[in-house]
C-alpha positions in Angstrom: -62.4 10.0 12.9 -58.9 8.5 13.1 -57.5 11.8 14.2 -60.0 11.8 17.1 -59.0 8.2 18.0 -55.3 8.9 18.0 -55.9 12.0 20.1 -57.9 10.0 22.6 -55.2 7.4 22.9 -52.5 10.1 23.4 -54.6 11.8 26.1 -55.2 8.5 27.9 -51.5 7.4 27.8 -50.4 10.7 29.3 -53.0 10.5 32.1 -52.3 6.8 32.9 -48.5 7.0 32.8 -47.9 10.4 34.5 -51.2 11.6 35.9 -50.8 14.7 33.9 -53.2 16.1 31.3 -52.5 17.3 27.8 -54.3 19.5 25.3 -54.9 17.8 22.0 -55.9 19.9 19.0 -57.3 18.1 15.9 -56.6 19.7 12.6 -59.0 19.5 9.6 -59.3 16.2 7.9 -61.4 14.1 5.6 -63.6 11.3 6.9 -65.1 8.7 4.7 -67.3 7.2 7.4 -70.1 9.7 6.7 -73.2 7.6 7.2 -72.5 5.8 10.5 -70.2 8.6 11.8 -72.5 10.0 14.4 -73.3 6.7 16.1 -69.7 5.6 15.9 -68.3 8.7 17.5 -70.8 8.3 20.3 -69.7 4.8 21.0 -65.9 5.0 20.4 -65.0 5.9 24.0 -63.4 9.1 22.9 -63.6 10.8 26.2 -63.4 14.6 26.4 -64.0 16.4 23.1 -61.0 17.6 21.1 -61.2 21.1 19.8 -60.6 22.0 16.2 -57.1 23.4 15.9 -56.4 27.0 15.3 -53.5 26.2 13.0 -52.4 29.8 12.8 -51.6 30.1 16.5 -48.0 29.8 17.6 -48.4 28.4 21.1 -46.9 25.3 22.8 -49.4 25.3 25.7 -53.1 25.7 26.0 -54.7 28.4 28.1 -54.8 26.0 31.1 -51.0 25.6 30.8 -51.2 22.0 29.5 -48.7 20.9 26.8 -50.4 21.1 23.4 -50.2 18.6 20.6 -51.7 19.0 17.1 -52.9 16.0 15.1 -53.1 16.5 11.3 -53.7 14.2 8.3 -50.4 12.8 7.0 -51.1 14.0 3.5 -51.7 17.7 4.3 -49.2 20.5 4.6 -49.3 23.2 7.2 -47.2 25.8 8.9 -47.7 24.9 12.6 -45.0 26.2 14.8 -44.0 25.7 18.4 -46.2 22.7 18.9 -45.6 19.0 18.6 -47.3 17.8 15.4 -48.4 14.1 14.9 -49.2 13.2 11.3 -51.9 10.6 11.2 -52.3 8.3 8.1 -55.5 7.8 6.3 -58.1 5.1 6.5 -59.0 3.2 3.3 -61.0 2.6 1.3 -61.8 6.3 1.0 -65.4 5.5 0.2 -67.2 2.6 2.0 -69.5 0.4 0.0 -73.0 -0.3 1.4 -72.1 -3.7 2.8 -69.2 -2.4 4.8 -71.2 0.6 6.0 -74.0 -1.7 7.1 -71.5 -3.8 9.1 -70.3 -0.8 10.9 -73.8 0.2 11.7 -74.7 -3.2 13.1 -71.5 -3.9 15.2 -70.4 -2.6 18.5 -68.6 0.7 17.7 -65.6 -0.5 19.7 -65.1 -3.2 17.1 -64.0 -0.4 14.8 -61.8 1.1 17.5 -60.0 -2.2 17.9 -59.6 -2.6 14.2 -58.0 0.8 13.9 -55.8 0.3 16.9 -54.2 -2.7 15.3 -52.4 -0.4 12.8 -49.8 2.2 13.8 -51.2 5.7 13.4 -48.4 6.6 11.0 -49.4 3.8 8.6 -52.5 3.8 6.4 -55.2 1.7 8.0 -57.3 -0.6 5.7 -60.8 -1.5 6.7 -62.5 -4.6 5.3 -65.3 -6.9 6.2 -62.8 -9.6 7.2 -60.8 -7.2 9.5 -63.9 -6.0 11.2 -65.0 -9.6 11.7 -61.7 -10.5 13.3 -61.8 -7.5 15.5 -65.3 -8.4 16.6 -64.3 -12.0 17.4 -61.3 -10.8 19.4 -63.4 -8.3 21.4 -66.0 -10.9 22.2 -63.4 -13.4 23.2 -61.4 -11.0 25.4 -64.5 -9.8 27.2 -65.5 -13.4 27.9 -62.1 -14.3 29.2 -61.7 -11.1 31.3 -65.0 -12.0 33.0 -63.6 -15.5 33.8 -60.2 -14.3 34.9 -61.8 -11.8 37.3 -63.0 -14.7 39.5 -59.7 -16.4 39.7 -57.0 -15.9 42.4 -55.5 -12.4 42.1 -51.9 -12.0 40.9 -49.8 -9.0 39.8 -49.9 -7.9 36.2 -47.4 -9.3 33.7 -45.4 -7.3 31.2 -47.1 -4.0 32.0 -43.8 -1.9 31.9 -43.0 -3.2 28.4 -46.5 -2.5 27.1 -46.5 1.0 28.6 -43.1 1.7 27.1 -44.4 0.8 23.7 -47.3 3.2 24.2 -45.1 6.0 25.5 -42.5 5.5 22.8 -44.8 6.0 19.8 -48.4 5.3 20.7 -47.6 1.8 19.6 -51.0 0.2 20.2 -50.4 -2.4 17.5 -47.5 -3.9 19.4 -49.4 -3.8 22.7 -52.3 -5.7 21.1 -49.9 -8.3 19.9 -48.4 -8.6 23.4 -51.9 -9.0 24.8 -52.6 -11.8 22.3 -49.4 -13.6 23.4 -50.3 -13.1 27.1 -53.8 -14.5 26.5 -52.4 -17.7 25.1 -49.6 -18.2 27.6 -50.7 -21.1 29.9 -47.9 -20.4 32.2 -49.3 -17.0 33.4 -51.9 -17.1 36.1 -55.4 -16.0 35.2 -55.4 -13.3 37.8 -52.3 -11.8 36.3 -54.0 -11.8 32.9 -57.0 -10.1 34.3 -54.8 -7.4 36.0 -52.9 -6.8 32.8 -55.8 -6.6 30.5 -57.8 -4.3 32.8 -54.7 -2.0 33.2 -54.1 -1.7 29.5 -57.8 -1.1 28.9 -57.4 2.3 30.5 -55.7 3.3 27.3 -57.2 1.0 24.8 -60.8 1.8 26.0 -62.3 -1.4 24.7 -64.7 -2.0 27.6 -63.1 -5.3 28.4 -65.0 -5.7 31.7 -68.4 -5.5 30.0 -69.2 -9.1 30.8 -68.0 -9.1 34.3 -70.7 -10.3 36.7 -72.8 -11.7 33.8 -71.6 -15.3 34.2 -69.2 -17.3 32.1 -71.6 -19.4 30.0 
């Protein structure tokens, strides 16, 4: 699942920053989230499907001429040539207990997306009940605030270039999320600017931050 998520973030970054499209191949990997996997994949905002990689092919572009990137688990070896390879670290624990699995089943799937985006793709991600709860609280709070900010006087976004640079440099969603947290709490930045910034970054983060817009603030 994390391979699919990283591939989706990469695809979105390329489309948002350059308007281009990229072919993302996902190599074989293990997934511990077996029980809730189907529902989670449906709700994770993964966009267009990623094709299983033909790892024996030596091609740098897809049949459509798009640049091709291959995502593989960090702990696997392969002989992929002539393509950019991103090694994606694992998610732990490798086997989820019943309580954690139940929490994943009961929560908005985008809670899991946010929890995973808080860790660099190159670093093992640790899931726990506490981390899922914090992600859920953040998601609820941001959606509430985005709905409020939307109705305030408009203003240009703040810090967009720095955030996009972090994404383009190394898919650094963890840094971007920290920057959004700081922006959220900065009382010197107009609400309209916060709205514009959060909505712009949500094109990559895909957390459905506008979900509460139009539903009232209370």
